[in-house]
C-alpha positions as CSV (number, residue, x, y, z in Angstrom):
1,M,22.0,3.3,25.2
2,K,19.8,5.2,27.7
3,F,16.0,4.7,27.9
4,H,13.4,6.7,29.7
5,Y,10.5,4.8,31.1
6,I,7.1,5.5,32.8
7,A,5.6,2.6,34.7
8,I,3.1,1.7,37.4
9,N,4.2,-0.2,40.6
10,A,2.2,-2.7,42.6
11,S,0.5,0.0,44.7
12,G,-0.6,1.9,41.6
13,R,1.9,4.7,41.8
14,T,3.5,6.1,38.6
15,I,7.2,5.6,38.5
16,E,9.5,7.5,36.0
17,G,13.2,7.0,35.4
18,N,16.1,6.2,33.1
19,Y,17.8,2.9,32.4
20,E,21.0,1.9,30.5
21,A,20.5,-1.1,28.2
22,D,21.4,-2.5,24.8
23,N,17.8,-2.7,23.6
24,S,14.2,-2.1,24.7
25,L,13.7,-5.8,25.4
26,D,16.3,-5.6,28.3
27,V,14.4,-2.6,29.7
28,L,11.1,-4.5,29.6
29,K,12.7,-7.4,31.4
30,Y,14.2,-5.1,34.0
31,L,10.8,-3.4,34.6
32,T,9.1,-6.9,34.9
33,S,11.7,-8.0,37.4
34,Q,11.0,-4.9,39.5
35,G,7.2,-5.6,39.5
36,L,6.6,-2.6,37.3
37,K,4.0,-2.4,34.4
38,P,5.4,-0.2,31.6
39,L,3.3,2.7,30.3
40,S,5.8,4.4,28.0
41,L,9.3,3.6,26.8
42,K,11.5,6.1,25.0
43,I,15.1,6.2,23.9
44,L,17.2,9.2,24.9
45,K,19.6,10.7,22.4
46,E,21.9,13.5,23.4
47,V,21.6,16.0,20.6
48,E,22.0,19.6,21.4
49,G,21.1,19.4,25.0
50,G,19.1,16.1,24.7
51,V,16.2,15.4,22.5
52,V,13.7,12.5,23.2
53,F,12.7,10.3,20.3
54,R,10.2,7.5,20.4
55,I,11.7,4.2,19.5
56,F,8.5,2.8,18.0
57,K,8.6,4.7,14.7
58,K,8.4,1.7,12.3
59,S,4.9,0.9,11.2
60,V,3.3,-2.5,11.7
61,S,3.6,-4.4,8.4
62,L,0.9,-6.5,6.7
63,S,2.9,-9.6,7.6
64,D,2.8,-8.5,11.2
65,K,-0.9,-8.1,11.1
66,I,-1.4,-11.5,9.5
67,F,0.8,-13.1,12.2
68,L,-1.0,-11.3,15.0
69,T,-4.5,-12.2,13.9
70,K,-3.6,-15.8,13.1
71,Y,-1.8,-16.3,16.4
72,L,-4.5,-14.7,18.6
73,S,-7.2,-16.7,16.8
74,L,-5.3,-20.0,17.4
75,M,-4.6,-19.2,21.1
76,L,-8.3,-18.2,21.7
77,K,-9.5,-21.4,20.0
78,I,-7.4,-23.7,22.2
79,G,-8.8,-21.9,25.3
80,T,-6.0,-19.4,26.2
81,D,-7.4,-16.1,27.5
82,L,-6.6,-12.9,25.6
83,F,-4.4,-11.5,28.4
84,K,-2.2,-14.6,28.4
85,A,-1.9,-14.7,24.6
86,I,-0.8,-11.1,24.5
87,D,1.7,-11.7,27.3
88,I,3.3,-14.6,25.4
89,L,3.6,-12.4,22.3
90,I,5.1,-9.5,24.2
91,A,7.7,-11.8,25.7
92,D,8.5,-13.7,22.4
93,F,8.2,-11.1,19.7
94,D,11.3,-9.1,18.5
95,N,9.5,-6.5,16.4
96,Q,9.7,-3.4,18.5
97,S,6.7,-1.6,16.8
98,L,4.4,-4.6,17.3
99,K,5.7,-5.1,20.8
100,A,4.8,-1.5,21.6
101,L,1.3,-2.0,20.2
102,L,0.8,-5.2,22.2
103,I,1.9,-3.4,25.4
104,E,-0.6,-0.7,24.6
105,I,-3.3,-3.3,24.1
106,R,-2.4,-5.0,27.4
107,L,-2.6,-1.7,29.4
108,G,-5.9,-0.8,27.7
109,L,-7.4,-4.2,28.6
110,E,-6.2,-3.8,32.2
111,K,-8.0,-0.4,32.4
112,G,-11.3,-2.1,31.1
113,Q,-11.1,-0.7,27.6
114,P,-12.4,-2.8,24.7
115,F,-10.0,-4.8,22.6
116,Y,-10.6,-2.8,19.4
117,N,-9.9,0.5,21.1
118,V,-6.2,0.5,20.6
119,F,-6.5,-0.5,16.9
120,A,-8.9,2.5,16.4
121,K,-6.3,4.8,17.7
122,H,-4.0,4.0,14.8
123,P,-6.1,4.6,11.6
124,N,-2.9,4.9,9.5
125,I,-2.1,1.3,10.3
126,F,-5.5,-0.4,10.8
127,S,-8.3,0.2,8.4
128,P,-11.9,0.9,9.5
129,V,-12.8,-2.6,8.2
130,F,-10.1,-4.2,10.5
131,V,-11.3,-2.1,13.5
132,N,-15.0,-2.8,13.0
133,L,-14.5,-6.5,12.5
134,I,-12.6,-6.7,15.8
135,K,-15.4,-4.7,17.4
136,A,-18.1,-6.9,16.0
137,G,-16.3,-10.1,17.0
138,E,-15.8,-8.8,20.5
139,A,-19.4,-7.7,20.9
140,S,-20.8,-11.1,19.6
141,G,-18.3,-13.2,21.6
142,N,-17.0,-14.7,18.4
143,L,-13.6,-13.0,18.4
144,E,-11.5,-16.1,17.6
145,N,-13.5,-16.7,14.3
146,V,-13.4,-13.1,13.3
147,L,-9.6,-13.0,13.9
148,E,-9.2,-16.2,11.8
149,Q,-11.3,-14.6,9.0
150,L,-9.2,-11.5,9.3
151,S,-6.0,-13.4,9.0
152,I,-7.3,-15.2,5.9
153,S,-8.5,-11.9,4.3
154,L,-5.1,-10.2,5.0
155,Q,-3.2,-13.2,3.6
156,R,-5.2,-13.0,0.4
157,D,-4.5,-9.2,0.2
158,Q,-0.8,-9.9,0.6
159,D,-0.8,-12.7,-2.0
160,L,-2.6,-10.5,-4.5
161,K,-0.1,-7.6,-3.8
162,N,2.8,-10.1,-4.3
163,K,1.4,-11.3,-7.6
164,I,1.0,-7.7,-8.8
165,K,4.5,-6.8,-7.7
166,A,6.0,-9.9,-9.4
167,A,4.1,-9.1,-12.6
168,I,5.2,-5.5,-12.9
169,T,8.8,-5.9,-11.7
170,Y,10.3,-6.7,-15.1
171,P,8.6,-3.8,-17.0
172,I,9.6,-1.4,-14.3
173,I,13.3,-2.6,-14.3
174,L,13.3,-2.5,-18.1
175,A,12.0,1.1,-18.2
176,I,14.5,2.3,-15.5
177,V,17.5,0.6,-17.2
178,S,16.4,2.0,-20.6
179,I,16.1,5.6,-19.2
180,F,19.6,5.4,-17.7
181,V,21.0,3.9,-20.9
182,L,19.5,6.8,-22.9
183,I,20.8,9.3,-20.4
184,F,24.3,7.8,-20.8
185,L,24.1,7.9,-24.6
186,I,22.8,11.4,-24.8
187,S,25.0,12.9,-22.1
188,F,28.3,11.2,-22.5
189,A,28.6,9.3,-25.8
190,L,26.9,11.6,-28.3
191,P,28.6,14.9,-27.2
192,K,32.0,13.5,-28.2
193,I,30.7,12.5,-31.6
194,A,29.0,15.9,-32.0
195,N,32.2,17.7,-31.1
196,V,34.0,15.7,-33.8
197,F,31.6,16.9,-36.5
198,N,31.5,20.5,-35.2
199,S,35.3,20.8,-35.1
200,G,35.7,19.2,-38.6
201,G,33.7,22.0,-40.3
202,F,31.1,19.5,-41.7
203,E,27.5,20.5,-41.8
204,P,25.3,17.5,-40.7
205,P,21.6,17.1,-41.7
206,A,19.0,19.1,-39.7
207,F,17.7,16.1,-37.6
208,S,21.4,15.2,-36.7
209,K,22.0,18.8,-35.7
210,F,18.9,18.7,-33.5
211,V,20.1,15.5,-31.7
212,F,23.6,16.8,-31.4
213,S,22.4,20.1,-29.8
214,I,20.3,18.1,-27.3
215,S,23.3,15.9,-26.5
216,L,25.7,18.9,-26.0
217,F,23.2,20.6,-23.7
218,A,22.6,17.4,-21.8
219,G,26.4,16.8,-21.5
220,D,26.9,20.2,-20.0
221,Y,24.1,19.9,-17.4
222,V,23.8,16.1,-17.0
223,W,23.8,16.1,-13.2
224,F,21.3,18.9,-13.0
225,I,19.0,17.0,-15.4
226,V,19.4,13.8,-13.5
227,G,18.7,15.6,-10.2
228,L,15.7,17.4,-11.6
229,F,14.4,14.1,-13.0
230,I,14.7,12.4,-9.6
231,L,13.1,15.4,-7.9
232,I,10.1,15.3,-10.3
233,I,9.6,11.6,-9.8
234,F,9.7,12.0,-6.0
235,A,7.4,15.0,-6.0
236,G,5.0,13.3,-8.3
237,W,5.0,10.2,-6.1
238,F,4.5,12.3,-3.0
239,F,1.6,14.2,-4.5
240,A,-0.2,11.1,-5.8
241,A,0.4,8.9,-2.8
242,K,0.3,11.3,0.2
243,T,-2.2,14.0,-0.6
244,L,-6.0,13.7,-1.1
245,A,-6.1,15.9,-4.2
246,G,-3.2,14.0,-5.7
247,K,-4.9,10.6,-5.1
248,K,-8.1,11.8,-6.8
249,I,-6.2,13.2,-9.8
250,F,-4.0,10.1,-10.1
251,Y,-7.0,7.8,-9.8
252,R,-9.0,9.7,-12.5
253,F,-5.9,9.7,-14.8
254,I,-5.1,6.0,-14.3
255,T,-8.7,4.9,-14.8
256,K,-8.9,6.7,-18.1
257,L,-6.0,4.6,-19.5
258,P,-7.4,1.9,-21.9
259,A,-5.9,-1.3,-20.3
260,V,-4.7,-0.1,-16.9
261,G,-8.0,1.5,-15.9
262,A,-9.8,-1.8,-16.2
263,V,-7.3,-3.5,-13.9
264,F,-7.7,-0.7,-11.3
265,K,-11.4,-1.0,-11.4
266,K,-11.3,-4.8,-10.9
267,I,-9.0,-4.3,-7.9
268,A,-11.4,-1.8,-6.4
269,L,-14.3,-4.2,-7.0
270,Q,-12.4,-7.1,-5.4
271,R,-11.7,-5.0,-2.4
272,F,-15.3,-4.0,-2.2
273,V,-16.8,-7.5,-2.3
274,S,-14.2,-8.9,0.1
275,M,-14.6,-6.2,2.7
276,L,-18.4,-6.2,2.6
277,S,-18.4,-10.0,2.8
278,A,-16.2,-10.0,5.9
279,L,-18.3,-7.3,7.7
280,L,-21.6,-9.0,7.0
281,S,-20.2,-12.4,8.1
282,A,-19.2,-10.8,11.4
283,G,-22.8,-9.9,12.0
284,M,-22.6,-6.2,11.2
285,P,-25.8,-4.6,9.7
286,I,-25.9,-3.9,6.0
287,L,-26.0,-0.1,6.3
288,N,-23.0,0.1,8.6
289,S,-21.1,-2.4,6.5
290,L,-21.7,-0.3,3.3
291,E,-20.5,2.9,5.1
292,I,-17.4,1.3,6.5
293,T,-16.6,-0.4,3.1
294,A,-17.0,2.9,1.3
295,D,-14.3,4.6,3.4
296,A,-11.8,1.8,2.8
297,V,-12.5,0.7,-0.7
298,G,-9.9,3.1,-2.3
299,S,-12.1,4.2,-5.3
300,E,-13.8,7.5,-5.3
301,E,-16.5,6.4,-7.7
302,I,-17.3,3.2,-5.7
303,K,-17.1,5.2,-2.5
304,S,-19.7,7.7,-3.6
305,A,-21.9,5.0,-5.1
306,L,-21.9,3.0,-1.8
307,F,-22.8,6.1,0.2
308,R,-25.8,6.8,-2.2
309,I,-26.8,3.1,-1.9
310,S,-26.8,3.3,1.9
311,R,-28.2,6.8,2.5
312,E,-30.5,7.3,-0.5
313,G,-31.5,3.8,-1.3
314,I,-31.6,1.1,1.4
315,S,-32.2,3.5,4.3
316,K,-35.3,4.8,2.4
317,G,-36.9,1.4,1.9
318,M,-35.3,0.2,-1.3
319,T,-34.1,-3.4,-1.6
320,I,-30.4,-4.0,-2.0
321,G,-30.8,-5.1,-5.6
322,E,-32.8,-2.0,-6.4
323,A,-30.3,0.3,-4.8
324,F,-27.3,-1.3,-6.6
325,R,-29.2,-1.3,-9.9
326,R,-29.2,2.6,-9.9
327,E,-25.4,2.8,-9.8
328,P,-23.7,2.2,-13.2
329,V,-20.3,1.9,-11.6
330,F,-21.1,-1.7,-10.6
331,P,-21.1,-4.4,-13.4
332,R,-24.4,-6.0,-14.3
333,M,-23.1,-9.3,-13.0
334,V,-22.5,-7.8,-9.5
335,V,-25.9,-6.1,-9.4
336,N,-27.8,-9.2,-10.5
337,L,-26.0,-11.5,-8.1
338,M,-26.7,-9.0,-5.2
339,A,-30.4,-9.1,-6.1
340,I,-30.5,-12.9,-6.3
341,S,-28.5,-13.5,-3.2
342,E,-30.6,-11.0,-1.2
343,K,-33.7,-13.1,-2.0
344,A,-31.9,-16.3,-1.1
345,G,-30.5,-14.8,2.1
346,H,-26.8,-15.5,1.6
347,I,-25.2,-12.2,0.4
348,E,-22.0,-12.7,2.3
349,S,-21.2,-16.1,0.8
350,M,-21.9,-14.8,-2.7
351,L,-19.6,-11.8,-2.1
352,S,-16.9,-14.1,-0.9
353,T,-17.2,-16.2,-4.1
354,M,-17.2,-12.9,-6.1
355,G,-13.9,-11.9,-4.3
356,D,-12.3,-15.2,-5.5
357,F,-13.5,-14.5,-9.0
358,Y,-12.2,-11.0,-9.2
359,E,-8.9,-12.1,-7.7
360,S,-8.3,-14.5,-10.6
361,E,-9.5,-11.9,-13.0
362,I,-7.0,-9.3,-11.7
363,E,-4.2,-11.8,-12.0
364,S,-5.0,-12.7,-15.6
365,S,-5.6,-9.0,-16.5
366,I,-2.2,-8.0,-15.1
367,K,-0.5,-10.8,-17.0
368,G,-2.2,-9.6,-20.2
369,L,-1.3,-6.0,-19.5
370,V,2.4,-6.9,-18.8
371,S,2.5,-9.0,-22.0
372,F,1.3,-6.0,-23.9
373,L,3.6,-3.4,-22.2
374,E,6.8,-5.4,-22.6
375,P,6.9,-5.3,-26.5
376,V,5.6,-1.7,-26.5
377,L,8.4,-0.6,-24.2
378,L,11.0,-2.5,-26.3
379,M,9.6,-1.0,-29.5
380,V,9.7,2.6,-28.1
381,I,13.3,2.1,-26.8
382,G,14.3,0.6,-30.2
383,L,12.9,3.5,-32.1
384,V,14.7,6.1,-29.9
385,I,18.0,4.3,-30.2
386,A,17.4,3.8,-34.0
387,F,16.8,7.6,-34.3
388,I,20.0,8.3,-32.4
389,A,22.0,5.8,-34.5
390,L,20.6,7.4,-37.7
391,S,21.6,10.8,-36.5
392,I,25.2,9.5,-36.4
393,I,25.3,7.1,-39.4
394,V,23.7,9.5,-42.0
395,P,26.3,12.3,-41.6
396,I,29.1,9.8,-41.6
397,Y,27.7,8.3,-44.8
398,Q,27.4,11.8,-46.3
399,L,31.0,12.6,-45.2
400,V,32.4,9.4,-46.7
401,G,30.5,10.1,-50.0
402,Q,32.4,13.3,-50.5
403,F,35.7,11.5,-51.0
């Protein structure tokens, strides 16, 4: 495999060239042995005259961010300087995307750039809260504690996501299997039964004819229907997850659902209190903390409310409690606790406790939602199968009754 590298030698000159190796780690070892500092590393693929692709396409995962923050916090606490800690990670880490990020951080630090600068260049990977916490920790000289707090916060996010995934896995599998079973029944089994009745000259009841007509159509165009179904699912996911308009429409729709909407609101509130607590604990002013949290909270309602609290409330002389009291999107419990903790002078600790409360609330709400969805799904599937079975049994019973 051929790699193209750009590096700086000991005299500060830029060196560019190609090197054959099995992987990027071997290239980095070669450059280090030559006394070169890598700036860029790309893999060359010979496709129609040679096209250059970056090797670092995989994103940094949440687990990678947890490990990175936890490791750097530990190394800084035991007295290792930031340069040395990053060098150890570059040498020992196998994840190519994270290794590329660390090399970028190392080069930035050598140029005198702040530590948070590289994270700010990748907003699709690192949230504004992450970047500003690093920035606040670096400015206050408390980077190791901020990194530790970040690792704990990220770990909690991962644990919450894992709990949600574990809770909804069974209903999703049940729904998918049920859809494919219904497609098989309607597209392959029913058309054969429908052809038997049609060729026998027997006139089935109206609802049986309706089911048979659908099954015959589905049998003729089954692969087209399956392909269209998959395309609709993919297009819907892309629109809801990757476009701003789609995210807004999906959020409005999902929050209107009776049980699901309450869970989504609790998740947004948990994210709000946890982020705001982390930013305030890092020493960031309340107005800046509210603005940054608003951009990262994930709820349009809460985002707009936080902007109003910051720009039309606190910045114009209102107390925090008064500004929050004007926004109906926040539960009365949150508003009252914000007002009380403001007077007591420990808002960040109250918000941290509130984050733990909402985390347990989300877990219990999801369990309740799943326990409600499972029997509903089974009942709907049972009714559909019963309708199909009746469309077959009734004409057979009528046919037998003629003899």
